[in-house]
OpenMM code with the backbone's topology and positions (N, CA, C; nanometers):
from openmm import Vec3, app, unit

residues = "MET GLU LYS ASN LYS LEU GLU GLN LEU LYS TYR PRO ILE GLY LYS PHE GLU ALA PRO ALA GLN ILE THR HIS GLU HIS ILE LYS GLU TRP ILE HIS VAL LEU GLU MET ILE PRO GLN GLU LEU GLU ASN LEU VAL LYS ASN LEU ASN GLU GLU GLN LEU GLU THR PRO TYR ARG PRO GLU GLY TRP THR VAL ARG GLN THR VAL HIS HIS ILE ALA ASP SER HIS HIS ASN SER TYR ILE ARG PHE LYS TRP ALA LEU THR GLU ASP ASN PRO VAL ILE LYS ALA TYR ASP GLU LYS ALA TRP ALA GLU LEU PHE ASP THR ARG THR ALA PRO ILE GLN LEU SER LEU ASP HIS LEU LYS ALA VAL HIS GLY LYS LEU VAL HIS LEU LEU LYS GLY LEU SER ASN VAL GLN LEU GLN ARG THR PHE THR HIS PRO SER GLY ASN VAL GLN VAL PRO LEU ASP LEU ASN ILE GLY HIS TYR ALA TRP HIS GLY ARG HIS HIS PHE ALA GLN ILE PHE ASN LEU ILE GLU ARG LYS GLY TRP".split()
positions = [
    Vec3(-0.8284, -0.1959, -2.7781),
    Vec3(-0.9004, -0.0839, -2.7598),
    Vec3(-0.9047, -0.0072, -2.8742),
    Vec3(-1.0300, 0.0443, -2.9022),
    Vec3(-1.0692, 0.1437, -3.0032),
    Vec3(-0.9797, 0.2724, -2.9997),
    Vec3(-0.9278, 0.3058, -3.1079),
    Vec3(-0.8306, 0.4227, -3.1355),
    Vec3(-0.8872, 0.5455, -3.0818),
    Vec3(-1.0192, 0.5719, -3.0909),
    Vec3(-1.0754, 0.7057, -3.0456),
    Vec3(-1.0847, 0.7094, -2.8959),
    Vec3(-1.1213, 0.5999, -2.8409),
    Vec3(-1.1434, 0.5724, -2.6938),
    Vec3(-0.9847, 0.5850, -2.6349),
    Vec3(-0.8851, 0.5269, -2.6859),
    Vec3(-0.7525, 0.5365, -2.6512),
    Vec3(-0.7023, 0.6978, -2.6427),
    Vec3(-0.7370, 0.7623, -2.7424),
    Vec3(-0.7053, 0.8941, -2.7728),
    Vec3(-0.7692, 0.9830, -2.6711),
    Vec3(-0.8976, 0.9481, -2.6220),
    Vec3(-0.9783, 1.0325, -2.5276),
    Vec3(-0.8909, 0.9876, -2.3893),
    Vec3(-0.8554, 0.8709, -2.3666),
    Vec3(-0.7856, 0.8520, -2.2397),
    Vec3(-0.6410, 0.9244, -2.2345),
    Vec3(-0.5895, 0.9256, -2.3464),
    Vec3(-0.4557, 0.9900, -2.3514),
    Vec3(-0.4742, 1.1503, -2.3360),
    Vec3(-0.5847, 1.2148, -2.3958),
    Vec3(-0.5968, 1.3527, -2.4009),
    Vec3(-0.7303, 1.3892, -2.3714),
    Vec3(-0.7566, 1.3643, -2.2351),
    Vec3(-0.9079, 1.3830, -2.1911),
    Vec3(-0.9508, 1.5363, -2.1983),
    Vec3(-0.8607, 1.6268, -2.2021),
    Vec3(-0.9015, 1.7618, -2.2214),
    Vec3(-0.8584, 1.8179, -2.3667),
    Vec3(-0.8186, 1.7152, -2.4499),
    Vec3(-0.7638, 1.7613, -2.5770),
    Vec3(-0.6239, 1.8013, -2.5706),
    Vec3(-0.5620, 1.8173, -2.6871),
    Vec3(-0.4225, 1.8695, -2.6959),
    Vec3(-0.4207, 2.0213, -2.6827),
    Vec3(-0.3056, 2.0673, -2.6398),
    Vec3(-0.2934, 2.2102, -2.6190),
    Vec3(-0.3106, 2.2922, -2.7369),
    Vec3(-0.3951, 2.3898, -2.7233),
    Vec3(-0.4247, 2.4827, -2.8382),
    Vec3(-0.3942, 2.6227, -2.8029),
    Vec3(-0.3031, 2.6868, -2.8552),
    Vec3(-0.2660, 2.8285, -2.8067),
    Vec3(-0.3631, 2.9082, -2.8938),
    Vec3(-0.4167, 3.0127, -2.7954),
    Vec3(-0.5002, 3.1132, -2.8702),
    Vec3(-0.4111, 3.1863, -2.9689),
    Vec3(-0.4758, 3.2476, -3.0823),
    Vec3(-0.4180, 3.3100, -3.1653),
    Vec3(-0.3438, 3.4541, -3.1221),
    Vec3(-0.3959, 3.5029, -3.0215),
    Vec3(-0.3413, 3.6116, -2.9538),
    Vec3(-0.3543, 3.5863, -2.8030),
    Vec3(-0.2375, 3.5758, -2.7385),
    Vec3(-0.2346, 3.5659, -2.5894),
    Vec3(-0.2572, 3.7107, -2.5202),
    Vec3(-0.3644, 3.7063, -2.4393),
    Vec3(-0.4144, 3.8272, -2.3830),
    Vec3(-0.3550, 3.8251, -2.2271),
    Vec3(-0.3732, 3.9419, -2.1689),
    Vec3(-0.3462, 3.9482, -2.0245),
    Vec3(-0.4413, 3.8551, -1.9408),
    Vec3(-0.5622, 3.8423, -2.0024),
    Vec3(-0.6544, 3.7493, -1.9325),
    Vec3(-0.6228, 3.6041, -1.9397),
    Vec3(-0.5695, 3.5764, -2.0553),
    Vec3(-0.5174, 3.4438, -2.0700),
    Vec3(-0.4081, 3.4101, -1.9659),
    Vec3(-0.3048, 3.4976, -1.9565),
    Vec3(-0.1839, 3.4790, -1.8711),
    Vec3(-0.2383, 3.4751, -1.7296),
    Vec3(-0.3280, 3.5715, -1.6886),
    Vec3(-0.3863, 3.5702, -1.5476),
    Vec3(-0.4597, 3.4358, -1.5177),
    Vec3(-0.5476, 3.3751, -1.6062),
    Vec3(-0.6107, 3.2439, -1.5861),
    Vec3(-0.5089, 3.1396, -1.5742),
    Vec3(-0.4094, 3.1457, -1.6609),
    Vec3(-0.3077, 3.0372, -1.6524),
    Vec3(-0.2373, 3.0244, -1.5349),
    Vec3(-0.1923, 3.1296, -1.4901),
    Vec3(-0.1186, 3.1493, -1.3621),
    Vec3(-0.1889, 3.0903, -1.2381),
    Vec3(-0.3323, 3.1319, -1.2574),
    Vec3(-0.4231, 3.0847, -1.1502),
    Vec3(-0.4274, 2.9227, -1.1607),
    Vec3(-0.4343, 2.8723, -1.2632),
    Vec3(-0.4311, 2.7350, -1.2784),
    Vec3(-0.3022, 2.6575, -1.2216),
    Vec3(-0.2052, 2.7338, -1.2523),
    Vec3(-0.0584, 2.6686, -1.1911),
    Vec3(-0.0610, 2.7015, -1.0414),
    Vec3(-0.1284, 2.8065, -0.9975),
    Vec3(-0.1319, 2.8300, -0.8487),
    Vec3(-0.2099, 2.7060, -0.7842),
    Vec3(-0.3263, 2.6615, -0.8549),
    Vec3(-0.4190, 2.5795, -0.7911),
    Vec3(-0.3852, 2.4286, -0.8001),
    Vec3(-0.3147, 2.3984, -0.9220),
    Vec3(-0.2867, 2.2668, -0.9417),
    Vec3(-0.2213, 2.1800, -0.8335),
    Vec3(-0.1056, 2.2268, -0.7585),
    Vec3(-0.0720, 2.1393, -0.6660),
    Vec3(-0.1627, 2.0938, -0.5518),
    Vec3(-0.2626, 2.1798, -0.4927),
    Vec3(-0.3470, 2.1457, -0.3934),
    Vec3(-0.4441, 2.0597, -0.4577),
    Vec3(-0.5027, 2.0931, -0.5717),
    Vec3(-0.6032, 2.0213, -0.6291),
    Vec3(-0.5549, 1.8715, -0.6746),
    Vec3(-0.4344, 1.8559, -0.7109),
    Vec3(-0.3870, 1.7245, -0.7429),
    Vec3(-0.3738, 1.6505, -0.6046),
    Vec3(-0.3127, 1.7116, -0.5068),
    Vec3(-0.3058, 1.6417, -0.3667),
    Vec3(-0.4381, 1.5988, -0.3169),
    Vec3(-0.5410, 1.6931, -0.3204),
    Vec3(-0.6715, 1.6520, -0.2986),
    Vec3(-0.7326, 1.5278, -0.3634),
    Vec3(-0.6836, 1.5189, -0.4854),
    Vec3(-0.7379, 1.4026, -0.5745),
    Vec3(-0.6789, 1.2772, -0.5454),
    Vec3(-0.5456, 1.2683, -0.5256),
    Vec3(-0.4842, 1.1458, -0.4943),
    Vec3(-0.4362, 1.1167, -0.3486),
    Vec3(-0.4731, 1.2070, -0.2437),
    Vec3(-0.4150, 1.1739, -0.1157),
    Vec3(-0.4769, 1.0422, -0.0480),
    Vec3(-0.5978, 0.9946, -0.0858),
    Vec3(-0.6530, 0.8957, -0.0276),
    Vec3(-0.6434, 0.7620, -0.1061),
    Vec3(-0.5693, 0.7644, -0.2123),
    Vec3(-0.5530, 0.6498, -0.2877),
    Vec3(-0.4524, 0.5407, -0.1968),
    Vec3(-0.4809, 0.4203, -0.2185),
    Vec3(-0.4071, 0.3180, -0.1728),
    Vec3(-0.3075, 0.2758, -0.2753),
    Vec3(-0.2050, 0.2015, -0.2306),
    Vec3(-0.0942, 0.1422, -0.2916),
    Vec3(-0.1493, 0.0643, -0.4310),
    Vec3(-0.2489, -0.0064, -0.4139),
    Vec3(-0.2862, -0.0710, -0.5404),
    Vec3(-0.3501, 0.0302, -0.6345),
    Vec3(-0.4329, 0.1238, -0.6112),
    Vec3(-0.4673, 0.2222, -0.6778),
    Vec3(-0.3580, 0.3170, -0.7435),
    Vec3(-0.2620, 0.3535, -0.6692),
    Vec3(-0.1391, 0.4078, -0.7082),
    Vec3(-0.0851, 0.3552, -0.8276),
    Vec3(-0.0912, 0.2145, -0.8283),
    Vec3(-0.0110, 0.1310, -0.9226),
    Vec3(-0.0851, 0.0981, -1.0555),
    Vec3(-0.2133, 0.1700, -1.0556),
    Vec3(-0.3160, 0.1300, -1.1526),
    Vec3(-0.2689, 0.2443, -1.2745),
    Vec3(-0.2419, 0.1957, -1.4019),
    Vec3(-0.2313, 0.2809, -1.5123),
    Vec3(-0.3562, 0.3570, -1.5395),
    Vec3(-0.3369, 0.4917, -1.5886),
    Vec3(-0.4710, 0.5663, -1.6065),
    Vec3(-0.5168, 0.5191, -1.7573),
    Vec3(-0.4439, 0.4217, -1.8259),
    Vec3(-0.4988, 0.3879, -1.9534),
    Vec3(-0.4199, 0.2602, -1.9848),
    Vec3(-0.4595, 0.1771, -2.0758),
    Vec3(-0.3820, 0.0603, -2.1161),
    Vec3(-0.2511, 0.1064, -2.1828),
    Vec3(-0.1485, 0.0396, -2.1096),
    Vec3(-0.0153, 0.0951, -2.1582),
    Vec3(0.0415, 0.2239, -2.1167),
    Vec3(-0.0347, 0.2826, -2.0277),
    Vec3(0.0051, 0.4257, -1.9795),
    Vec3(0.0737, 0.4232, -1.8454),
    Vec3(0.1121, 0.5287, -1.8064),
    Vec3(0.1860, 0.5265, -1.6719),
    Vec3(0.0746, 0.5074, -1.5592),
    Vec3(0.1370, 0.4587, -1.4539),
    Vec3(0.0532, 0.4423, -1.3197),
    Vec3(0.0281, 0.5954, -1.2723),
    Vec3(-0.0871, 0.5910, -1.1781),
    Vec3(-0.0982, 0.7116, -1.1042),
    Vec3(0.0172, 0.7658, -1.0475),
    Vec3(0.0929, 0.6691, -0.9791),
    Vec3(0.2301, 0.7050, -0.9145),
    Vec3(0.3276, 0.7846, -1.0064),
    Vec3(0.3457, 0.7045, -1.1229),
    Vec3(0.4310, 0.7822, -1.2071),
    Vec3(0.3806, 0.9115, -1.2627),
    Vec3(0.2592, 0.9236, -1.2850),
    Vec3(0.2069, 1.0463, -1.3525),
    Vec3(0.2194, 1.1501, -1.2482),
    Vec3(0.2005, 1.1321, -1.1198),
    Vec3(0.2258, 1.2241, -1.0158),
    Vec3(0.3699, 1.2871, -1.0237),
    Vec3(0.4661, 1.1777, -1.0204),
    Vec3(0.6110, 1.2149, -1.0223),
    Vec3(0.6426, 1.2868, -1.1521),
    Vec3(0.5906, 1.2416, -1.2636),
    Vec3(0.5954, 1.3038, -1.3830),
    Vec3(0.5649, 1.4609, -1.3883),
    Vec3(0.4595, 1.4854, -1.3374),
    Vec3(0.4076, 1.6182, -1.3338),
    Vec3(0.5073, 1.7089, -1.2485),
    Vec3(0.5737, 1.6623, -1.1394),
    Vec3(0.6555, 1.7299, -1.0652),
    Vec3(0.7940, 1.7414, -1.1384),
    Vec3(0.8381, 1.6445, -1.2048),
    Vec3(0.9572, 1.6509, -1.2784),
    Vec3(0.9520, 1.7399, -1.3936),
    Vec3(0.8289, 1.7266, -1.4671),
    Vec3(0.8021, 1.8168, -1.5888),
    Vec3(0.8011, 1.9760, -1.5571),
    Vec3(0.7359, 1.9894, -1.4418),
    Vec3(0.7091, 2.1391, -1.4025),
    Vec3(0.8391, 2.1854, -1.3529),
    Vec3(0.9149, 2.1012, -1.2722),
    Vec3(1.0679, 2.1443, -1.2306),
    Vec3(1.1443, 2.1882, -1.3377),
    Vec3(1.1485, 2.1167, -1.4555),
    Vec3(1.2146, 2.1388, -1.5721),
    Vec3(1.1613, 2.2760, -1.6297),
    Vec3(1.0307, 2.2748, -1.6379),
    Vec3(0.9738, 2.4200, -1.7002),
    Vec3(1.0255, 2.5205, -1.6171),
    Vec3(1.0230, 2.5356, -1.4850),
    Vec3(1.0816, 2.6276, -1.4042),
    Vec3(1.2195, 2.6787, -1.4361),
    Vec3(1.2925, 2.5828, -1.4390),
    Vec3(1.4372, 2.6044, -1.5051),
    Vec3(1.4367, 2.6777, -1.6347),
    Vec3(1.3500, 2.6302, -1.7301),
    Vec3(1.3330, 2.6943, -1.8576),
    Vec3(1.3039, 2.8419, -1.8624),
    Vec3(1.2065, 2.8555, -1.7622),
    Vec3(1.1701, 3.0059, -1.7437),
    Vec3(1.2785, 3.0821, -1.7043),
    Vec3(1.3600, 3.0392, -1.6027),
    Vec3(1.4706, 3.1148, -1.5633),
    Vec3(1.5875, 3.1439, -1.6671),
    Vec3(1.5935, 3.0187, -1.7374),
    Vec3(1.7165, 3.0454, -1.8475),
    Vec3(1.6675, 3.1471, -1.9511),
    Vec3(1.5376, 3.1464, -1.9758),
    Vec3(1.4924, 3.2472, -2.0881),
    Vec3(1.4952, 3.3866, -2.0199),
    Vec3(1.4820, 3.3943, -1.9066),
    Vec3(1.4751, 3.5372, -1.8326),
    Vec3(1.6162, 3.5921, -1.8135),
    Vec3(1.7013, 3.4990, -1.8183),
    Vec3(1.8654, 3.5507, -1.7907),
    Vec3(1.9538, 3.5342, -1.8979),
    Vec3(1.9040, 3.4611, -2.0075),
    Vec3(1.9972, 3.4274, -2.1230),
    Vec3(1.9199, 3.4696, -2.2477),
    Vec3(1.9836, 3.4916, -2.3471),
    Vec3(1.9262, 3.5364, -2.4883),
    Vec3(1.8958, 3.4095, -2.5579),
    Vec3(1.7625, 3.3810, -2.5546),
    Vec3(1.7049, 3.2630, -2.6290),
    Vec3(1.7865, 3.1356, -2.6260),
    Vec3(1.7904, 3.0938, -2.5095),
    Vec3(1.8839, 2.9794, -2.4789),
    Vec3(1.8216, 2.8561, -2.5341),
    Vec3(1.9129, 2.7538, -2.5826),
    Vec3(1.8646, 2.6292, -2.6276),
    Vec3(1.8451, 2.5479, -2.4964),
    Vec3(1.7252, 2.5053, -2.4594),
    Vec3(1.7025, 2.4410, -2.3258),
    Vec3(1.7463, 2.2999, -2.3375),
    Vec3(1.7661, 2.2147, -2.2352),
    Vec3(1.8016, 2.0837, -2.2282),
    Vec3(1.6528, 2.0063, -2.2393),
    Vec3(1.6553, 1.9419, -2.3397),
    Vec3(1.5316, 1.8448, -2.3345),
    Vec3(1.5548, 1.7245, -2.2479),
    Vec3(1.4622, 1.6450, -2.2099),
    Vec3(1.4846, 1.5257, -2.1292),
    Vec3(1.3953, 1.4147, -2.1678),
    Vec3(1.4063, 1.3042, -2.1555),
    Vec3(1.3411, 1.1803, -2.2032),
    Vec3(1.2423, 1.1388, -2.0991),
    Vec3(1.1281, 1.1896, -2.0978),
    Vec3(1.0254, 1.1805, -1.9992),
    Vec3(0.9922, 1.0517, -1.9739),
    Vec3(0.9931, 0.9710, -2.0877),
    Vec3(0.9445, 0.8197, -2.0689),
    Vec3(1.0599, 0.7454, -1.9991),
    Vec3(1.1823, 0.7723, -2.0125),
    Vec3(1.2899, 0.7096, -1.9460),
    Vec3(1.2930, 0.7528, -1.8015),
    Vec3(1.2521, 0.8894, -1.7686),
    Vec3(1.2470, 0.9355, -1.6479),
    Vec3(1.1299, 0.8641, -1.5603),
    Vec3(1.0279, 0.8424, -1.6430),
    Vec3(0.9057, 0.7681, -1.5721),
    Vec3(0.9317, 0.6149, -1.5348),
    Vec3(1.0330, 0.5586, -1.5971),
    Vec3(1.0873, 0.4206, -1.5657),
    Vec3(1.1763, 0.4337, -1.4479),
    Vec3(1.2247, 0.5326, -1.3995),
    Vec3(1.3449, 0.5359, -1.3099),
    Vec3(1.2800, 0.4726, -1.1795),
    Vec3(1.3801, 0.4225, -1.0896),
    Vec3(1.3354, 0.3665, -0.9750),
    Vec3(1.2426, 0.4564, -0.8728),
    Vec3(1.2899, 0.5737, -0.8650),
    Vec3(1.2114, 0.6780, -0.7841),
    Vec3(1.0779, 0.6992, -0.8336),
    Vec3(1.0594, 0.7171, -0.9636),
    Vec3(0.9316, 0.7358, -1.0305),
    Vec3(0.8310, 0.6174, -1.0222),
    Vec3(0.8931, 0.5098, -1.0158),
    Vec3(0.8065, 0.3878, -1.0147),
    Vec3(0.7817, 0.3452, -0.8518),
    Vec3(0.8553, 0.3981, -0.7754),
    Vec3(0.8412, 0.3370, -0.6289),
    Vec3(0.8306, 0.4463, -0.5150),
    Vec3(0.8662, 0.5568, -0.5438),
    Vec3(0.8747, 0.6735, -0.4320),
    Vec3(0.7224, 0.7048, -0.3844),
    Vec3(0.7156, 0.7497, -0.2504),
    Vec3(0.5966, 0.7894, -0.2119),
    Vec3(0.5527, 0.9105, -0.2867),
    Vec3(0.4343, 0.9263, -0.3246),
    Vec3(0.3770, 1.0458, -0.4111),
    Vec3(0.3941, 1.1641, -0.3330),
    Vec3(0.3900, 1.1740, -0.1961),
    Vec3(0.4016, 1.2806, -0.1214),
    Vec3(0.5229, 1.3688, -0.1418),
    Vec3(0.6217, 1.2902, -0.1887),
    Vec3(0.7604, 1.3824, -0.2261),
    Vec3(0.7271, 1.4613, -0.3473),
    Vec3(0.6612, 1.4187, -0.4396),
    Vec3(0.6373, 1.4982, -0.5592),
    Vec3(0.5280, 1.5954, -0.5457),
    Vec3(0.4357, 1.5613, -0.4511),
    Vec3(0.3307, 1.6447, -0.4145),
    Vec3(0.3838, 1.7718, -0.3411),
    Vec3(0.4824, 1.7460, -0.2534),
    Vec3(0.5534, 1.8677, -0.1863),
    Vec3(0.6368, 1.9358, -0.2696),
    Vec3(0.7082, 1.8650, -0.3635),
    Vec3(0.8008, 1.9257, -0.4587),
    Vec3(0.7247, 2.0216, -0.5487),
    Vec3(0.6076, 1.9684, -0.6022),
    Vec3(0.5265, 2.0453, -0.6780),
    Vec3(0.4675, 2.1681, -0.6117),
    Vec3(0.4455, 2.1758, -0.4921),
    Vec3(0.3948, 2.2859, -0.4168),
    Vec3(0.5080, 2.3770, -0.4104),
    Vec3(0.6261, 2.3413, -0.3799),
    Vec3(0.7372, 2.4513, -0.3718),
    Vec3(0.7696, 2.4936, -0.5197),
    Vec3(0.7782, 2.4074, -0.6170),
    Vec3(0.8035, 2.4581, -0.7480),
    Vec3(0.6985, 2.5673, -0.8035),
    Vec3(0.5673, 2.5288, -0.7827),
    Vec3(0.4727, 2.6111, -0.8388),
    Vec3(0.4595, 2.7359, -0.7459),
    Vec3(0.4962, 2.7377, -0.6224),
    Vec3(0.5010, 2.8669, -0.5304),
    Vec3(0.5910, 2.9507, -0.5857),
    Vec3(0.7123, 2.9017, -0.6317),
    Vec3(0.8135, 2.9922, -0.6811),
    Vec3(0.7832, 3.0424, -0.8161),
    Vec3(0.7297, 2.9337, -0.9036),
    Vec3(0.7091, 2.9797, -1.0420),
    Vec3(0.5975, 3.0862, -1.0391),
    Vec3(0.4753, 3.0607, -0.9678),
    Vec3(0.3836, 3.1587, -0.9707),
    Vec3(0.4154, 3.2903, -0.9136),
    Vec3(0.5031, 3.2903, -0.8228),
    Vec3(0.5374, 3.4184, -0.7825),
    Vec3(0.6423, 3.4917, -0.8647),
    Vec3(0.7231, 3.4190, -0.9578),
    Vec3(0.7922, 3.4768, -1.0529),
    Vec3(0.7105, 3.5176, -1.1755),
    Vec3(0.6207, 3.4423, -1.2132),
    Vec3(0.5248, 3.4702, -1.3262),
    Vec3(0.4399, 3.6049, -1.3006),
    Vec3(0.3877, 3.6293, -1.1650),
    Vec3(0.3118, 3.7307, -1.1567),
    Vec3(0.3904, 3.8589, -1.1592),
    Vec3(0.5321, 3.8574, -1.1553),
    Vec3(0.6178, 3.9767, -1.1519),
    Vec3(0.6851, 4.0131, -1.2968),
    Vec3(0.6404, 3.9346, -1.3943),
    Vec3(0.6893, 3.9599, -1.5261),
    Vec3(0.6206, 4.0650, -1.6131),
    Vec3(0.7120, 4.1339, -1.6733),
    Vec3(0.6588, 4.2562, -1.7566),
    Vec3(0.6143, 4.1825, -1.8875),
    Vec3(0.5260, 4.2770, -1.9784),
    Vec3(0.5086, 4.2184, -2.0957),
    Vec3(0.6218, 4.2068, -2.1825),
    Vec3(0.7272, 4.2646, -2.1723),
    Vec3(0.8571, 4.2379, -2.2475),
    Vec3(0.9072, 4.1174, -2.1939),
    Vec3(0.9096, 4.0822, -2.0812),
    Vec3(0.9770, 3.9589, -2.0259),
    Vec3(0.8951, 3.8368, -2.0680),
    Vec3(0.7704, 3.8519, -2.0833),
    Vec3(0.6669, 3.7408, -2.1413),
    Vec3(0.7025, 3.7160, -2.2818),
    Vec3(0.7606, 3.7902, -2.3534),
    Vec3(0.7930, 3.7749, -2.4953),
    Vec3(0.9304, 3.7140, -2.5196),
    Vec3(1.0085, 3.6968, -2.4002),
    Vec3(1.1349, 3.6376, -2.4029),
    Vec3(1.1076, 3.4847, -2.4565),
    Vec3(1.2144, 3.4333, -2.5099),
    Vec3(1.2128, 3.3056, -2.5675),
    Vec3(1.3170, 3.2157, -2.5181),
    Vec3(1.2838, 3.0755, -2.5364),
    Vec3(1.3909, 2.9749, -2.5378),
    Vec3(1.3741, 2.8947, -2.6572),
    Vec3(1.4726, 2.8155, -2.6854),
    Vec3(1.4580, 2.7250, -2.8182),
    Vec3(1.4579, 2.5817, -2.7642),
    Vec3(1.3662, 2.5104, -2.8004),
    Vec3(1.3470, 2.3720, -2.7553),
    Vec3(1.4285, 2.2892, -2.8853),
    Vec3(1.5210, 2.2245, -2.8526),
    Vec3(1.5895, 2.1416, -2.9501),
    Vec3(1.5327, 2.0374, -3.0436),
    Vec3(1.3994, 2.0028, -2.9876),
    Vec3(1.3172, 1.9121, -3.0721),
    Vec3(1.2569, 2.0054, -3.1777),
    Vec3(1.2883, 1.9911, -3.2872),
    Vec3(1.2311, 2.0913, -3.3969),
    Vec3(1.2910, 2.2222, -3.4004),
    Vec3(1.3841, 2.2574, -3.3100),
    Vec3(1.4489, 2.3877, -3.3017),
    Vec3(1.3398, 2.4894, -3.3061),
    Vec3(1.2472, 2.4831, -3.2229),
    Vec3(1.1321, 2.5715, -3.2164),
    Vec3(1.1473, 2.6858, -3.1086),
    Vec3(1.1342, 2.8003, -3.1324),
    Vec3(1.1354, 2.9254, -3.0256),
    Vec3(1.0022, 2.9237, -2.9577),
    Vec3(1.0103, 2.9212, -2.8181),
    Vec3(0.9040, 2.9265, -2.7407),
    Vec3(0.8929, 3.0374, -2.6543),
    Vec3(0.7966, 3.1334, -2.6857),
    Vec3(0.7849, 3.2623, -2.5844),
    Vec3(0.7286, 3.2176, -2.4515),
    Vec3(0.7786, 3.2879, -2.3616),
    Vec3(0.7289, 3.2610, -2.2199),
    Vec3(0.5792, 3.2619, -2.2079),
    Vec3(0.5202, 3.3682, -2.2607),
    Vec3(0.3751, 3.3647, -2.2372),
    Vec3(0.3056, 3.2476, -2.2805),
    Vec3(0.3467, 3.1794, -2.4087),
    Vec3(0.3035, 3.0513, -2.4559),
    Vec3(0.3292, 2.9465, -2.3504),
    Vec3(0.4435, 2.9437, -2.3012),
    Vec3(0.4926, 2.8308, -2.2134),
    Vec3(0.4025, 2.8422, -2.0852),
    Vec3(0.3664, 2.9417, -2.0360),
    Vec3(0.2719, 2.9621, -1.9255),
    Vec3(0.1530, 2.8721, -1.9530),
    Vec3(0.0919, 2.9071, -2.0745),
    Vec3(-0.0387, 2.8409, -2.1130),
    Vec3(0.0065, 2.6854, -2.1382),
    Vec3(0.1103, 2.6488, -2.1865),
    Vec3(0.1483, 2.5134, -2.2027),
    Vec3(0.1405, 2.4316, -2.0718),
    Vec3(0.1971, 2.4877, -1.9777),
    Vec3(0.2098, 2.4218, -1.8501),
    Vec3(0.0898, 2.4245, -1.7714),
    Vec3(0.0032, 2.5162, -1.7779),
    Vec3(-0.1207, 2.5275, -1.7134),
    Vec3(-0.2014, 2.4104, -1.7781),
    Vec3(-0.2043, 2.3867, -1.9185),
    Vec3(-0.2659, 2.2745, -1.9903),
    Vec3(-0.2138, 2.1385, -1.9273),
    Vec3(-0.0719, 2.1538, -1.9208),
    Vec3(-0.0237, 2.0186, -1.8829),
    Vec3(-0.0556, 1.9753, -1.7660),
    Vec3(-0.0704, 2.0478, -1.6661),
    Vec3(-0.1278, 2.0214, -1.5314),
    Vec3(-0.2517, 1.9633, -1.5167),
    Vec3(-0.3333, 2.0458, -1.6054),
    Vec3(-0.4801, 2.0043, -1.6047),
    Vec3(-0.4746, 1.8606, -1.6930),
    Vec3(-0.4200, 1.8566, -1.7951),
    Vec3(-0.4119, 1.7190, -1.8854),
    Vec3(-0.3894, 1.6032, -1.7760),
    Vec3(-0.2871, 1.6096, -1.7109),
    Vec3(-0.2621, 1.4968, -1.6300),
    Vec3(-0.3588, 1.4787, -1.5099),
    Vec3(-0.4061, 1.5829, -1.4553),
    Vec3(-0.5167, 1.5882, -1.3456),
    Vec3(-0.6287, 1.5096, -1.4058),
    Vec3(-0.6665, 1.5434, -1.5291),
    Vec3(-0.7773, 1.4809, -1.5833),
    Vec3(-0.7621, 1.3363, -1.6308),
    Vec3(-0.6451, 1.2964, -1.6468),
    Vec3(-0.6128, 1.1551, -1.6737),
    Vec3(-0.6470, 1.0694, -1.5346),
    Vec3(-0.5926, 1.1341, -1.4283),
    Vec3(-0.6103, 1.0606, -1.2976),
    Vec3(-0.7595, 1.0752, -1.2599),
    Vec3(-0.8114, 1.1791, -1.2603),
    Vec3(-0.9528, 1.2082, -1.2299),
    Vec3(-1.0486, 1.1067, -1.3063),
    Vec3(-1.0282, 1.0893, -1.4307),
    Vec3(-1.1047, 1.0221, -1.5158),
    Vec3(-1.0922, 0.8622, -1.4657),
    Vec3(-0.9750, 0.8269, -1.4405),
    Vec3(-0.9470, 0.6829, -1.3933),
    Vec3(-1.0207, 0.6698, -1.2556),
    Vec3(-1.0206, 0.7613, -1.1778),
    Vec3(-1.0819, 0.7373, -1.0470),
    Vec3(-1.2490, 0.7393, -1.0552),
    Vec3(-1.2881, 0.8157, -1.1584),
    Vec3(-1.4334, 0.8032, -1.1921),
    Vec3(-1.4550, 0.6820, -1.2503),
    Vec3(-1.3910, 0.6351, -1.3511),
    Vec3(-1.4106, 0.5058, -1.4059),
    Vec3(-1.4208, 0.3851, -1.3137),
    Vec3(-1.3183, 0.3856, -1.2207),
    Vec3(-1.2986, 0.2696, -1.1256),
    Vec3(-1.3965, 0.2877, -1.0139),
    Vec3(-1.4575, 0.4162, -1.0029),
    Vec3(-1.5580, 0.4288, -0.8849),
    Vec3(-1.4800, 0.4436, -0.7504),
    Vec3(-1.3679, 0.4807, -0.7545),
    Vec3(-1.2749, 0.4970, -0.6187),
    Vec3(-1.3271, 0.6354, -0.5533),
] * unit.nanometer
topology = app.Topology()
chain = topology.addChain("A")
for resn in residues:
    res = topology.addResidue(resn, chain)
    for name in ("N", "CA", "C"):
        topology.addAtom(name, app.Element.getBySymbol(name[0]), res)
């Protein structure tokens, strides 16, 4: 497959690009995305059959099932990172091997409804938390051990809004290409 085409399949909405200055409007929009993603994702995948769930969104990519489970796993980890940053002084977060998690038995075989329900619960709690954060709290940070990078919470909100949209678009584009 042509490199540009593969890149488009991997990043259908492009890679995350943070605005130079994160505004209150950005935060509000990103929280709205996080609020909507669980239901939008469920609406997108609820009528897919087992064969469709086992279809990779791109060559050598995850299946739809793995992608749905990954979103829930990733956003669960993100929620914990928010809580750590709000209760500890710039904690070094625990990274996880998302590729290895995607190969675990549950991610490869579990009904997607488990992760869709989990995502609704995690996002419900996350959105409630985020709506109550002050400007000072939004500037709290955690350190990601990969590259030892400090991540402010306002930026992390944008990253996870992008992340949800990114994987939604991968599945959406697959459904469109296949005519499902």
